[in-house]
C-alpha positions in Angstrom: 112.3 108.7 92.3 111.1 105.2 93.6 110.9 101.3 92.6 108.2 101.2 90.0 105.4 99.8 91.7 103.9 103.1 91.2 102.0 104.0 88.2 103.9 106.7 86.0 101.5 109.2 85.0 102.3 109.4 81.5 101.6 105.9 81.0 98.2 106.0 81.8 97.8 109.6 80.7 93.9 109.7 78.7 94.0 113.1 77.2 96.8 114.8 74.9 98.5 117.3 77.3 97.5 120.5 75.6 94.0 119.6 76.0 93.9 118.8 79.6 96.2 122.1 79.6 93.7 124.2 78.5 90.6 122.4 80.3 92.1 123.1 83.6 92.4 126.8 82.9 88.6 126.9 81.4 87.6 125.1 84.7 89.5 126.7 87.4 89.9 130.3 85.3 93.4 132.2 84.3 95.7 132.4 87.3 94.8 136.3 88.0 91.2 134.9 88.9 93.1 133.9 92.4 94.5 137.1 93.9 97.1 136.2 96.7 96.4 132.4 96.1 98.7 129.3 95.9 96.4 128.6 93.3 97.1 131.3 90.8 100.8 130.6 91.1 100.3 126.7 90.1 98.3 127.6 87.0 100.7 129.9 86.1 104.0 128.7 86.6 106.2 126.4 84.5 107.5 124.4 87.4 103.7 123.3 87.9 102.8 122.6 84.3 103.1 118.7 85.7 100.2 119.1 88.4 97.9 121.4 85.7 98.3 118.8 83.4 97.3 115.8 86.1 94.0 118.7 87.1 93.2 118.5 83.5 93.2 115.2 83.0 90.6 114.8 85.9 88.7 117.5 84.9 88.1 116.0 81.4 87.1 112.5 82.5 84.8 114.2 85.1 83.2 115.8 82.0 83.2 112.0 79.9 81.6 110.5 82.8 79.2 113.3 83.4 79.9 114.5 86.9 81.7 117.6 86.0 78.7 120.2 87.0 78.6 118.6 90.3 82.2 118.8 90.9 82.4 122.4 89.3 79.8 123.6 92.0 81.9 122.0 94.5 85.1 123.5 93.4 83.8 126.8 93.7 83.9 126.7 97.9 87.8 127.1 97.0 86.9 130.4 95.3 85.2 131.7 98.5 88.5 131.1 100.4 90.6 133.5 98.6 88.9 136.7 100.7 87.7 135.1 103.5 90.7 133.6 104.7 93.9 134.2 102.7 97.2 132.9 104.2 100.1 133.1 102.0 102.5 129.6 101.3 102.0 125.8 101.3 99.1 126.3 103.7 96.9 128.6 101.9 93.1 127.8 102.8 91.8 128.2 99.2 94.5 126.3 97.7 93.7 123.1 100.6 89.8 123.3 100.2 90.8 123.0 95.8 92.6 120.0 97.1 89.8 118.4 98.8 87.6 119.3 96.5 89.5 117.7 93.7 90.3 114.5 95.6 87.4 112.4 94.6 88.0 113.3 90.9 91.7 112.2 91.2 90.7 108.5 92.7 88.0 108.2 89.9 90.6 108.8 87.6 93.6 106.8 89.3 91.4 103.9 89.7 89.9 103.6 86.2 93.1 103.7 84.7 94.0 100.6 86.5 91.2 98.6 85.6 88.0 100.0 87.9 85.1 101.5 86.5 83.3 104.7 87.6 79.6 104.3 88.6 78.3 107.2 90.3 78.9 110.5 92.2 77.7 111.0 95.4 75.2 108.2 95.1 72.1 109.6 97.7 72.1 106.6 100.7 69.8 106.3 103.6 72.8 105.9 105.7 76.2 106.6 105.7 78.0 109.2 103.6 79.2 108.0 100.1 81.9 109.8 97.9 81.9 108.1 94.7 80.7 104.4 93.7 83.4 102.4 91.5 83.1 98.7 90.4 86.3 96.7 90.8 87.2 94.5 88.5 85.6 91.5 89.7 82.2 93.3 89.1 81.3 94.3 92.4 79.9 97.9 93.7 82.2 99.6 96.2 81.3 102.5 97.9 84.5 104.7 98.9 84.7 107.6 101.3 87.5 110.1 100.0 89.6 112.4 102.6 92.2 115.1 101.5 93.1 116.1 105.2 96.6 117.8 106.3 98.7 120.7 105.2 102.2 120.6 103.6 103.5 123.2 106.0 107.0 124.4 105.2 110.6 123.6 106.0 112.7 125.6 108.9 116.2 124.3 109.4 115.5 120.7 108.1 112.5 120.2 109.4 108.8 120.8 108.6 106.8 122.9 110.3 103.1 124.0 110.6 102.2 120.6 108.4 102.9 116.7 108.2 100.5 116.0 110.8 100.0 112.6 110.9 97.2 112.3 113.2 94.8 114.7 111.5 95.7 112.1 108.4 94.7 109.1 110.8 91.6 111.2 112.7 90.5 111.7 108.9 90.8 107.9 108.5 88.6 107.2 111.4 86.0 109.5 110.8 85.7 107.9 106.9 85.2 104.6 108.7 82.2 105.7 110.5 81.0 107.2 107.6 81.1 103.8 105.6 79.5 102.0 108.5 76.1 102.1 107.5 76.5 102.1 103.7 74.4 100.0 101.0 78.0 98.2 100.1 78.5 95.2 99.3 82.1 96.1 99.0 83.4 99.7 101.2 87.0 101.4 100.7 88.2 104.8 102.3 90.8 106.6 100.1 92.9 109.1 101.8 95.4 111.8 99.9 96.6 113.9 102.1 98.1 116.8 101.5 101.6 116.7 102.2 104.9 116.5 100.0 105.5 113.4 101.1 102.8 110.2 101.6 102.5 109.0 105.4 104.6 106.3 106.3 103.0 102.5 105.4 104.3 101.8 108.7 102.2 104.6 110.1 99.0 103.4 108.8 99.8 100.0 109.7 100.1 100.5 113.1 97.2 102.4 113.3 94.7 100.2 111.2 95.6 97.2 112.3 94.5 98.0 116.2 91.7 97.6 118.2 91.1 101.9 116.8 90.9 100.8 113.2 90.0 98.1 111.1 88.7 95.9 113.9 85.5 97.4 114.5 84.4 97.7 110.7 84.3 94.5 109.1 82.3 95.9 106.8 85.0 97.8 105.4 87.5 95.8 102.9 90.6 98.8 103.4 92.0 101.9 103.2 94.2 103.1 100.4 96.3 106.0 100.6 96.6 107.8 97.0 99.3 110.3 96.4 100.3 111.9 93.3 104.2 112.5 94.0 106.4 115.0 91.5 109.9 114.5 90.9 112.1 116.7 88.9 111.9 113.9 85.9 108.8 111.5 86.5 104.9 112.4 87.9 103.9 109.2 89.9 100.4 107.6 91.2 101.7 106.1 94.4 98.9 104.0 96.0 99.2 102.3 99.3 96.5 99.8 100.9 95.8 98.6 103.7 93.5 95.5 103.6 91.4 94.9 106.6 92.2 91.5 108.2 88.7 91.1 109.6 86.7 92.1 107.0 83.5 89.6 106.0 84.6 87.4 103.1 81.8 89.4 101.1 82.9 92.7 101.3 86.5 91.8 101.0 89.0 93.2 98.3 91.7 90.9 97.2 95.4 92.3 96.4 95.2 91.8 93.1 92.4 94.4 92.4 95.2 97.1 93.1 97.6 96.8 90.3 100.6 99.5 90.9 99.9 99.4 94.5 101.7 98.4 97.4 99.0 96.3 99.4 99.2 95.3 103.4 97.4 91.6 103.5 97.3 88.7 105.7 97.9 85.3 104.4 97.1 82.5 106.7 97.1 84.7 109.7 100.8 86.4 108.6 100.9 89.5 107.7 102.6 91.1 104.6 103.6 93.3 102.0 102.9 92.4 98.4 104.6 93.1 96.1 106.8 94.7 98.5 106.9 97.2 101.1 106.7 101.1 100.7 109.8 103.0 101.3 109.9 105.3 104.9 
């Protein structure tokens, strides 16, 4: 599906498949609990079992780390959208909300699996907003704001219709940068997981974040990570693209080496480069 910089979900899997699938059903409910929602189809279909398996792993880790009750309270928001705003197809409102609430759990699962550690779920802060707090492999606390914007839309005449809006993703990143502005740190990171079939282009992120609209005004934020669960016919990958802030203050900066299995855009001696390779377009 793509060069093996991304990490195979099977390689980092922390729980037996049967246990994860069963736990996803226990937490999210049976398919018929989601009438007319895409969620019901994804919980029941064999073609969606790889997605359900990963969701079960996120939820099991949430249980083990102690934040599952808080996460379950947030997941109930999806149930309220089934009757109040039903929309069939990929832009189903309840499904979009479910993915928004699951995104921080997915981020925790991914980062813990590649060498980071979990510190806190929604830690209270006096200024700004923090969804999760992690500890990087070099031992520093990192305040993280997670966003899951956009919607996948549908394909019509070989074109995406009513979805895959780059501007929505970039606006969500801008808002997250603002929310992290006054948080304690010492390091800060935005994680964005757009709800779309394919990841947003790395060149799109670079063009936006390295302009005066993006990171230049946020020297306390280390960068932005685009985390995507990429599902193929034969494999499921966690694909991560990181844009590091070249204007970040040294005490708040994170190095490319802290993001294994990611394609990282960094600046070395004034020269911008991708490490270890540029993401495909």
